[in-house]
Each structure stands twice: as structure tokens, then as C-alpha cells.
Biopython code that builds the backbone (N, CA, C, O; Angstrom):
import numpy as np
from Bio.PDB.StructureBuilder import StructureBuilder

atoms = [
    (1, "MET", "N", (-32.661, -16.067, -22.218)),
    (1, "MET", "CA", (-31.818, -14.911, -22.049)),
    (1, "MET", "C", (-30.465, -15.219, -22.686)),
    (1, "MET", "O", (-29.900, -16.288, -22.459)),
    (2, "ILE", "N", (-29.957, -14.305, -23.465)),
    (2, "ILE", "CA", (-28.653, -14.449, -24.097)),
    (2, "ILE", "C", (-27.791, -13.276, -23.674)),
    (2, "ILE", "O", (-28.226, -12.125, -23.722)),
    (3, "TYR", "N", (-26.576, -13.568, -23.264)),
    (3, "TYR", "CA", (-25.635, -12.533, -22.882)),
    (3, "TYR", "C", (-24.464, -12.571, -23.843)),
    (3, "TYR", "O", (-24.020, -13.645, -24.249)),
    (4, "SER", "N", (-23.970, -11.414, -24.202)),
    (4, "SER", "CA", (-22.866, -11.315, -25.147)),
    (4, "SER", "C", (-21.724, -10.527, -24.529)),
    (4, "SER", "O", (-21.923, -9.424, -24.020)),
    (5, "LEU", "N", (-20.535, -11.097, -24.576)),
    (5, "LEU", "CA", (-19.327, -10.415, -24.147)),
    (5, "LEU", "C", (-18.528, -10.154, -25.414)),
    (5, "LEU", "O", (-18.146, -11.097, -26.106)),
    (6, "THR", "N", (-18.272, -8.898, -25.725)),
    (6, "THR", "CA", (-17.621, -8.526, -26.975)),
    (6, "THR", "C", (-16.337, -7.770, -26.686)),
    (6, "THR", "O", (-16.317, -6.866, -25.851)),
    (7, "THR", "N", (-15.255, -8.142, -27.380)),
    (7, "THR", "CA", (-13.989, -7.452, -27.166)),
    (7, "THR", "C", (-13.984, -6.107, -27.876)),
    (7, "THR", "O", (-14.783, -5.857, -28.778)),
    (8, "LYS", "N", (-13.061, -5.244, -27.447)),
    (8, "LYS", "CA", (-13.012, -3.876, -27.944)),
    (8, "LYS", "C", (-12.881, -3.813, -29.457)),
    (8, "LYS", "O", (-13.539, -2.996, -30.102)),
    (9, "ASP", "N", (-12.040, -4.662, -30.029)),
    (9, "ASP", "CA", (-11.855, -4.619, -31.473)),
    (9, "ASP", "C", (-12.908, -5.455, -32.215)),
    (9, "ASP", "O", (-12.836, -5.635, -33.431)),
    (10, "MET", "N", (-13.883, -5.958, -31.455)),
    (10, "MET", "CA", (-15.005, -6.742, -32.003)),
    (10, "MET", "C", (-14.549, -8.047, -32.662)),
    (10, "MET", "O", (-15.317, -8.669, -33.397)),
    (11, "SER", "N", (-13.308, -8.465, -32.406)),
    (11, "SER", "CA", (-12.807, -9.684, -33.045)),
    (11, "SER", "C", (-13.240, -10.947, -32.312)),
    (11, "SER", "O", (-13.209, -12.039, -32.880)),
    (12, "LYS", "N", (-13.642, -10.803, -31.059)),
    (12, "LYS", "CA", (-14.058, -11.969, -30.284)),
    (12, "LYS", "C", (-15.383, -11.686, -29.610)),
    (12, "LYS", "O", (-15.628, -10.584, -29.119)),
    (13, "GLN", "N", (-16.225, -12.689, -29.595)),
    (13, "GLN", "CA", (-17.514, -12.567, -28.922)),
    (13, "GLN", "C", (-17.788, -13.879, -28.211)),
    (13, "GLN", "O", (-17.599, -14.955, -28.779)),
    (14, "LEU", "N", (-18.231, -13.787, -26.975)),
    (14, "LEU", "CA", (-18.571, -14.944, -26.178)),
    (14, "LEU", "C", (-20.039, -14.841, -25.814)),
    (14, "LEU", "O", (-20.463, -13.861, -25.202)),
    (15, "LEU", "N", (-20.806, -15.834, -26.183)),
    (15, "LEU", "CA", (-22.235, -15.864, -25.841)),
    (15, "LEU", "C", (-22.427, -16.762, -24.637)),
    (15, "LEU", "O", (-21.884, -17.866, -24.585)),
    (16, "ILE", "N", (-23.192, -16.297, -23.679)),
    (16, "ILE", "CA", (-23.536, -17.093, -22.505)),
    (16, "ILE", "C", (-24.971, -17.559, -22.710)),
    (16, "ILE", "O", (-25.909, -16.766, -22.630)),
    (17, "ILE", "N", (-25.130, -18.837, -22.973)),
    (17, "ILE", "CA", (-26.456, -19.407, -23.192)),
    (17, "ILE", "C", (-26.592, -20.640, -22.301)),
    (17, "ILE", "O", (-25.591, -21.227, -21.890)),
    (18, "GLY", "N", (-27.796, -21.020, -22.013)),
    (18, "GLY", "CA", (-28.013, -22.206, -21.195)),
    (18, "GLY", "C", (-29.485, -22.434, -20.949)),
    (18, "GLY", "O", (-30.339, -21.626, -21.314)),
    (19, "LYS", "N", (-29.750, -23.547, -20.327)),
    (19, "LYS", "CA", (-31.121, -23.901, -19.990)),
    (19, "LYS", "C", (-31.675, -22.937, -18.955)),
    (19, "LYS", "O", (-30.912, -22.258, -18.268)),
    (20, "PRO", "N", (-33.005, -22.872, -18.837)),
    (20, "PRO", "CA", (-33.607, -22.051, -17.784)),
    (20, "PRO", "C", (-33.083, -22.474, -16.406)),
    (20, "PRO", "O", (-32.847, -23.655, -16.152)),
    (21, "HIS", "N", (-32.910, -21.500, -15.539)),
    (21, "HIS", "CA", (-32.479, -21.710, -14.155)),
    (21, "HIS", "C", (-31.058, -22.274, -14.054)),
    (21, "HIS", "O", (-30.752, -23.014, -13.119)),
    (22, "SER", "N", (-30.193, -21.929, -15.005)),
    (22, "SER", "CA", (-28.801, -22.391, -14.943)),
    (22, "SER", "C", (-27.849, -21.279, -14.493)),
    (22, "SER", "O", (-26.633, -21.405, -14.638)),
    (23, "SER", "N", (-28.401, -20.194, -13.949)),
    (23, "SER", "CA", (-27.632, -19.106, -13.325)),
    (23, "SER", "C", (-26.861, -18.213, -14.288)),
    (23, "SER", "O", (-25.824, -17.660, -13.922)),
    (24, "LYS", "N", (-27.348, -18.066, -15.497)),
    (24, "LYS", "CA", (-26.697, -17.165, -16.462)),
    (24, "LYS", "C", (-26.740, -15.717, -15.975)),
    (24, "LYS", "O", (-25.738, -15.006, -16.051)),
    (25, "THR", "N", (-27.886, -15.286, -15.478)),
    (25, "THR", "CA", (-28.030, -13.908, -15.014)),
    (25, "THR", "C", (-27.142, -13.656, -13.804)),
    (25, "THR", "O", (-26.514, -12.601, -13.709)),
    (26, "VAL", "N", (-27.082, -14.594, -12.890)),
    (26, "VAL", "CA", (-26.216, -14.447, -11.718)),
    (26, "VAL", "C", (-24.757, -14.370, -12.154)),
    (26, "VAL", "O", (-24.003, -13.539, -11.648)),
    (27, "PHE", "N", (-24.356, -15.221, -13.081)),
    (27, "PHE", "CA", (-22.981, -15.192, -13.577)),
    (27, "PHE", "C", (-22.648, -13.824, -14.162)),
    (27, "PHE", "O", (-21.620, -13.238, -13.824)),
    (28, "ILE", "N", (-23.514, -13.311, -15.039)),
    (28, "ILE", "CA", (-23.254, -12.022, -15.683)),
    (28, "ILE", "C", (-23.254, -10.891, -14.657)),
    (28, "ILE", "O", (-22.422, -9.989, -14.745)),
    (29, "ALA", "N", (-24.162, -10.920, -13.696)),
    (29, "ALA", "CA", (-24.200, -9.880, -12.661)),
    (29, "ALA", "C", (-22.902, -9.874, -11.855)),
    (29, "ALA", "O", (-22.344, -8.811, -11.584)),
    (30, "GLN", "N", (-22.424, -11.054, -11.475)),
    (30, "GLN", "CA", (-21.176, -11.142, -10.723)),
    (30, "GLN", "C", (-19.975, -10.757, -11.591)),
    (30, "GLN", "O", (-19.066, -10.071, -11.124)),
    (31, "PHE", "N", (-19.972, -11.184, -12.815)),
    (31, "PHE", "CA", (-18.880, -10.861, -13.734)),
    (31, "PHE", "C", (-18.810, -9.351, -13.967)),
    (31, "PHE", "O", (-17.724, -8.771, -13.968)),
    (32, "TYR", "N", (-19.957, -8.725, -14.162)),
    (32, "TYR", "CA", (-20.000, -7.279, -14.356)),
    (32, "TYR", "C", (-19.430, -6.552, -13.134)),
    (32, "TYR", "O", (-18.645, -5.614, -13.272)),
    (33, "SER", "N", (-19.829, -6.990, -11.947)),
    (33, "SER", "CA", (-19.320, -6.366, -10.725)),
    (33, "SER", "C", (-17.808, -6.486, -10.629)),
    (33, "SER", "O", (-17.136, -5.549, -10.198)),
    (34, "ARG", "N", (-17.275, -7.615, -11.022)),
    (34, "ARG", "CA", (-15.821, -7.806, -10.985)),
    (34, "ARG", "C", (-15.114, -6.960, -12.037)),
    (34, "ARG", "O", (-14.015, -6.458, -11.798)),
    (35, "LEU", "N", (-15.739, -6.801, -13.198)),
    (35, "LEU", "CA", (-15.142, -5.944, -14.226)),
    (35, "LEU", "C", (-15.038, -4.501, -13.740)),
    (35, "LEU", "O", (-14.071, -3.808, -14.056)),
    (36, "GLN", "N", (-16.015, -4.054, -12.986)),
    (36, "GLN", "CA", (-16.014, -2.687, -12.482)),
    (36, "GLN", "C", (-14.879, -2.435, -11.482)),
    (36, "GLN", "O", (-14.421, -1.301, -11.343)),
    (37, "LYS", "N", (-14.429, -3.466, -10.798)),
    (37, "LYS", "CA", (-13.371, -3.310, -9.803)),
    (37, "LYS", "C", (-11.995, -3.100, -10.439)),
    (37, "LYS", "O", (-11.076, -2.605, -9.786)),
    (38, "ARG", "N", (-11.857, -3.471, -11.699)),
    (38, "ARG", "CA", (-10.602, -3.288, -12.439)),
    (38, "ARG", "C", (-9.411, -3.954, -11.761)),
    (38, "ARG", "O", (-8.316, -3.394, -11.729)),
    (39, "ASN", "N", (-9.624, -5.141, -11.223)),
    (39, "ASN", "CA", (-8.555, -5.885, -10.562)),
    (39, "ASN", "C", (-8.029, -7.033, -11.408)),
    (39, "ASN", "O", (-7.373, -7.932, -10.883)),
    (40, "SER", "N", (-8.302, -7.021, -12.698)),
    (40, "SER", "CA", (-7.845, -8.120, -13.546)),
    (40, "SER", "C", (-7.441, -7.574, -14.906)),
    (40, "SER", "O", (-7.492, -6.368, -15.150)),
    (41, "LYS", "N", (-7.044, -8.473, -15.775)),
    (41, "LYS", "CA", (-6.659, -8.064, -17.128)),
    (41, "LYS", "C", (-7.866, -7.776, -18.010)),
    (41, "LYS", "O", (-7.718, -7.251, -19.113)),
    (42, "LEU", "N", (-9.045, -8.114, -17.536)),
    (42, "LEU", "CA", (-10.283, -7.799, -18.254)),
    (42, "LEU", "C", (-10.891, -6.541, -17.662)),
    (42, "LEU", "O", (-10.882, -6.359, -16.445)),
    (43, "SER", "N", (-11.417, -5.673, -18.513)),
    (43, "SER", "CA", (-12.088, -4.469, -18.035)),
    (43, "SER", "C", (-13.119, -4.019, -19.063)),
    (43, "SER", "O", (-13.110, -4.470, -20.208)),
    (44, "LEU", "N", (-13.992, -3.140, -18.645)),
    (44, "LEU", "CA", (-14.958, -2.536, -19.556)),
    (44, "LEU", "C", (-14.271, -1.378, -20.262)),
    (44, "LEU", "O", (-13.626, -0.560, -19.606)),
    (45, "TYR", "N", (-14.395, -1.286, -21.587)),
    (45, "TYR", "CA", (-13.757, -0.179, -22.294)),
    (45, "TYR", "C", (-14.708, 0.994, -22.514)),
    (45, "TYR", "O", (-14.293, 2.055, -22.979)),
    (46, "LYS", "N", (-15.986, 0.799, -22.179)),
    (46, "LYS", "CA", (-16.961, 1.887, -22.219)),
    (46, "LYS", "C", (-18.134, 1.482, -21.338)),
    (46, "LYS", "O", (-18.286, 0.301, -21.023)),
    (47, "PRO", "N", (-18.964, 2.434, -20.935)),
    (47, "PRO", "CA", (-20.127, 2.080, -20.110)),
    (47, "PRO", "C", (-21.079, 1.136, -20.853)),
    (47, "PRO", "O", (-21.190, 1.176, -22.078)),
    (48, "VAL", "N", (-21.746, 0.306, -20.095)),
    (48, "VAL", "CA", (-22.722, -0.624, -20.666)),
    (48, "VAL", "C", (-23.992, 0.163, -20.963)),
    (48, "VAL", "O", (-24.464, 0.934, -20.127)),
    (49, "ASP", "N", (-24.540, -0.034, -22.155)),
    (49, "ASP", "CA", (-25.720, 0.718, -22.586)),
    (49, "ASP", "C", (-26.954, 0.457, -21.732)),
    (49, "ASP", "O", (-27.674, 1.393, -21.383)),
    (50, "ASP", "N", (-27.206, -0.804, -21.392)),
    (50, "ASP", "CA", (-28.440, -1.135, -20.677)),
    (50, "ASP", "C", (-28.193, -2.302, -19.728)),
    (50, "ASP", "O", (-27.921, -3.420, -20.165)),
    (51, "LEU", "N", (-28.289, -2.037, -18.433)),
    (51, "LEU", "CA", (-28.095, -3.078, -17.422)),
    (51, "LEU", "C", (-29.411, -3.544, -16.803)),
    (51, "LEU", "O", (-29.403, -4.287, -15.822)),
    (52, "SER", "N", (-30.526, -3.120, -17.361)),
    (52, "SER", "CA", (-31.826, -3.418, -16.750)),
    (52, "SER", "C", (-32.074, -4.924, -16.587)),
    (52, "SER", "O", (-32.771, -5.325, -15.654)),
    (53, "ALA", "N", (-31.529, -5.752, -17.458)),
    (53, "ALA", "CA", (-31.769, -7.199, -17.366)),
    (53, "ALA", "C", (-31.064, -7.837, -16.171)),
    (53, "ALA", "O", (-31.455, -8.921, -15.735)),
    (54, "ILE", "N", (-30.032, -7.183, -15.634)),
    (54, "ILE", "CA", (-29.316, -7.757, -14.493)),
    (54, "ILE", "C", (-29.407, -6.901, -13.231)),
    (54, "ILE", "O", (-28.811, -7.243, -12.210)),
    (55, "THR", "N", (-30.141, -5.803, -13.289)),
    (55, "THR", "CA", (-30.228, -4.897, -12.135)),
    (55, "THR", "C", (-30.793, -5.591, -10.903)),
    (55, "THR", "O", (-30.217, -5.481, -9.821)),
    (56, "ALA", "N", (-31.891, -6.292, -11.042)),
    (56, "ALA", "CA", (-32.501, -6.966, -9.887)),
    (56, "ALA", "C", (-31.561, -8.019, -9.308)),
    (56, "ALA", "O", (-31.471, -8.156, -8.088)),
    (57, "ALA", "N", (-30.869, -8.757, -10.151)),
    (57, "ALA", "CA", (-29.920, -9.772, -9.673)),
    (57, "ALA", "C", (-28.753, -9.112, -8.942)),
    (57, "ALA", "O", (-28.311, -9.616, -7.910)),
    (58, "ARG", "N", (-28.252, -8.004, -9.457)),
    (58, "ARG", "CA", (-27.150, -7.298, -8.795)),
    (58, "ARG", "C", (-27.572, -6.789, -7.425)),
    (58, "ARG", "O", (-26.815, -6.891, -6.459)),
    (59, "GLU", "N", (-28.777, -6.242, -7.339)),
    (59, "GLU", "CA", (-29.275, -5.732, -6.055)),
    (59, "GLU", "C", (-29.460, -6.863, -5.042)),
    (59, "GLU", "O", (-29.092, -6.720, -3.876)),
    (60, "ALA", "N", (-30.024, -7.978, -5.482)),
    (60, "ALA", "CA", (-30.217, -9.121, -4.582)),
    (60, "ALA", "C", (-28.868, -9.642, -4.083)),
    (60, "ALA", "O", (-28.707, -9.903, -2.890)),
    (61, "LEU", "N", (-27.912, -9.792, -4.978)),
    (61, "LEU", "CA", (-26.596, -10.285, -4.588)),
    (61, "LEU", "C", (-25.912, -9.316, -3.621)),
    (61, "LEU", "O", (-25.261, -9.750, -2.671)),
    (62, "ALA", "N", (-26.052, -8.021, -3.855)),
    (62, "ALA", "CA", (-25.454, -7.016, -2.971)),
    (62, "ALA", "C", (-26.047, -7.090, -1.566)),
    (62, "ALA", "O", (-25.387, -6.737, -0.588)),
    (63, "ASN", "N", (-27.287, -7.547, -1.472)),
    (63, "ASN", "CA", (-27.955, -7.685, -0.180)),
    (63, "ASN", "C", (-27.796, -9.085, 0.416)),
    (63, "ASN", "O", (-28.399, -9.401, 1.441)),
    (64, "GLY", "N", (-26.983, -9.916, -0.231)),
    (64, "GLY", "CA", (-26.764, -11.272, 0.263)),
    (64, "GLY", "C", (-27.931, -12.201, 0.047)),
    (64, "GLY", "O", (-28.055, -13.219, 0.728)),
    (65, "GLU", "N", (-28.794, -11.859, -0.901)),
    (65, "GLU", "CA", (-29.985, -12.659, -1.182)),
    (65, "GLU", "C", (-29.829, -13.411, -2.502)),
    (65, "GLU", "O", (-29.009, -13.056, -3.348)),
    (66, "GLU", "N", (-30.626, -14.443, -2.652)),
    (66, "GLU", "CA", (-30.648, -15.195, -3.905)),
    (66, "GLU", "C", (-31.536, -14.455, -4.907)),
    (66, "GLU", "O", (-32.682, -14.137, -4.589)),
    (67, "PRO", "N", (-31.032, -14.177, -6.106)),
    (67, "PRO", "CA", (-31.846, -13.479, -7.111)),
    (67, "PRO", "C", (-33.025, -14.328, -7.577)),
    (67, "PRO", "O", (-32.960, -15.557, -7.593)),
    (68, "GLU", "N", (-34.090, -13.653, -7.950)),
    (68, "GLU", "CA", (-35.253, -14.326, -8.525)),
    (68, "GLU", "C", (-34.883, -14.842, -9.908)),
    (68, "GLU", "O", (-34.096, -14.204, -10.608)),
    (69, "PRO", "N", (-35.432, -15.987, -10.320)),
    (69, "PRO", "CA", (-35.169, -16.480, -11.680)),
    (69, "PRO", "C", (-35.656, -15.487, -12.735)),
    (69, "PRO", "O", (-36.669, -14.813, -12.549)),
    (70, "THR", "N", (-34.933, -15.410, -13.823)),
    (70, "THR", "CA", (-35.324, -14.553, -14.937)),
    (70, "THR", "C", (-36.483, -15.198, -15.685)),
    (70, "THR", "O", (-36.491, -16.412, -15.890)),
    (71, "ASN", "N", (-37.446, -14.405, -16.089)),
    (71, "ASN", "CA", (-38.582, -14.899, -16.860)),
    (71, "ASN", "C", (-38.068, -15.557, -18.133)),
    (71, "ASN", "O", (-37.388, -14.915, -18.933)),
    (72, "THR", "N", (-38.385, -16.823, -18.325)),
    (72, "THR", "CA", (-37.872, -17.568, -19.477)),
    (72, "THR", "C", (-38.477, -17.113, -20.800)),
    (72, "THR", "O", (-37.939, -17.416, -21.865)),
    (73, "GLU", "N", (-39.585, -16.392, -20.740)),
    (73, "GLU", "CA", (-40.199, -15.897, -21.969)),
    (73, "GLU", "C", (-39.635, -14.547, -22.378)),
    (73, "GLU", "O", (-39.947, -14.037, -23.454)),
    (74, "ARG", "N", (-38.816, -13.977, -21.531)),
    (74, "ARG", "CA", (-38.226, -12.670, -21.803)),
    (74, "ARG", "C", (-36.919, -12.861, -22.569)),
    (74, "ARG", "O", (-36.079, -13.673, -22.181)),
    (75, "SER", "N", (-36.757, -12.124, -23.637)),
    (75, "SER", "CA", (-35.542, -12.216, -24.439)),
    (75, "SER", "C", (-34.868, -10.851, -24.485)),
    (75, "SER", "O", (-35.390, -9.907, -25.077)),
    (76, "VAL", "N", (-33.708, -10.762, -23.855)),
    (76, "VAL", "CA", (-32.970, -9.507, -23.783)),
    (76, "VAL", "C", (-31.507, -9.802, -24.052)),
    (76, "VAL", "O", (-30.968, -10.799, -23.572)),
    (77, "ASN", "N", (-30.874, -8.945, -24.811)),
    (77, "ASN", "CA", (-29.435, -9.063, -25.021)),
    (77, "ASN", "C", (-28.734, -8.045, -24.137)),
    (77, "ASN", "O", (-29.057, -6.858, -24.171)),
    (78, "VAL", "N", (-27.782, -8.507, -23.352)),
    (78, "VAL", "CA", (-26.933, -7.629, -22.555)),
    (78, "VAL", "C", (-25.543, -7.741, -23.141)),
    (78, "VAL", "O", (-24.978, -8.833, -23.209)),
    (79, "ILE", "N", (-24.997, -6.633, -23.559)),
    (79, "ILE", "CA", (-23.671, -6.647, -24.175)),
    (79, "ILE", "C", (-22.688, -5.973, -23.228)),
    (79, "ILE", "O", (-22.852, -4.806, -22.874)),
    (80, "LEU", "N", (-21.664, -6.722, -22.822)),
    (80, "LEU", "CA", (-20.614, -6.183, -21.980)),
    (80, "LEU", "C", (-19.386, -5.931, -22.864)),
    (80, "LEU", "O", (-18.772, -6.883, -23.346)),
    (81, "PRO", "N", (-19.023, -4.671, -23.082)),
    (81, "PRO", "CA", (-17.875, -4.348, -23.929)),
    (81, "PRO", "C", (-16.575, -4.494, -23.142)),
    (81, "PRO", "O", (-16.216, -3.611, -22.363)),
    (82, "ILE", "N", (-15.873, -5.603, -23.344)),
    (82, "ILE", "CA", (-14.679, -5.865, -22.548)),
    (82, "ILE", "C", (-13.414, -5.724, -23.382)),
    (82, "ILE", "O", (-13.427, -5.853, -24.606)),
    (83, "GLN", "N", (-12.328, -5.455, -22.676)),
    (83, "GLN", "CA", (-11.029, -5.427, -23.324)),
    (83, "GLN", "C", (-10.064, -6.258, -22.484)),
    (83, "GLN", "O", (-10.207, -6.378, -21.268)),
    (84, "PHE", "N", (-9.086, -6.824, -23.171)),
    (84, "PHE", "CA", (-8.038, -7.594, -22.507)),
    (84, "PHE", "C", (-6.859, -6.652, -22.314)),
    (84, "PHE", "O", (-6.496, -5.900, -23.219)),
    (85, "GLY", "N", (-6.276, -6.700, -21.146)),
    (85, "GLY", "CA", (-5.185, -5.781, -20.845)),
    (85, "GLY", "C", (-5.742, -4.504, -20.269)),
    (85, "GLY", "O", (-6.955, -4.352, -20.126)),
    (86, "SER", "N", (-4.869, -3.599, -19.943)),
    (86, "SER", "CA", (-5.292, -2.360, -19.290)),
    (86, "SER", "C", (-5.029, -1.175, -20.183)),
    (86, "SER", "O", (-4.008, -1.117, -20.868)),
    (87, "SER", "N", (-5.957, -0.219, -20.177)),
    (87, "SER", "CA", (-5.761, 1.012, -20.930)),
    (87, "SER", "C", (-5.335, 2.140, -19.993)),
    (87, "SER", "O", (-5.266, 3.302, -20.393)),
    (88, "ARG", "N", (-5.050, 1.779, -18.739)),
    (88, "ARG", "CA", (-4.664, 2.784, -17.746)),
    (88, "ARG", "C", (-3.264, 3.265, -17.969)),
    (88, "ARG", "O", (-2.777, 4.114, -17.223)),
]
sb = StructureBuilder()
sb.init_structure("model")
sb.init_model(0)
sb.init_chain("A")
sb.init_seg("    ")
for serial, (resi, resn, name, xyz) in enumerate(atoms, 1):
    if name == "N":
        sb.init_residue(resn, " ", resi, " ")
    sb.init_atom(name, np.array(xyz, "f"), 0.0, 1.0, " ", f" {name:<3s}", serial, name[0])
structure = sb.get_structure()
């Protein structure tokens, strides 16, 4: 699984990669939830096109449960469009 965090002007991109079972999906699910709260200098500048790869992890975390490991044979890109600073 590869996750991509891309800045609004597309000048910076951060890839989250790692070995199987290293909590990449949990990290992205938690990071996405924090971006939605708008309590930091990072925020989403537009809605995310497809959250299906982290939906189950978000639901498990919301219920206080440990998310199931992501299938290692599954390859999905989740792109979080982030901006630094506030547009408010």
C-alpha cells in the first residue's frame, strides 16, 4: 500500500511506504481524521476522491478497535490533498 500526501501547489509530495504490518493505514486514517478537524496549520484543500482504502480502519478506530491488517497483495493509492496554512 502506498499513500501520497500532496501539497496544493503540487510542489511537495510525501509518500508513506513501509513493510507489511507497519501501521501505514492506521497512520493515514488517523492523519486524515486530524486534517478534518482543522486544528492545525495543515488542512485538506479539497475533498479526497476515494477513501475506500482507509474506511475500514477509520471505522475500527472510531469504535476503539484495532483495524484489520491491509491485504499486502492489494495496491491502492490514496491521495490526501493538503495545504500548509489556512485558507479560512
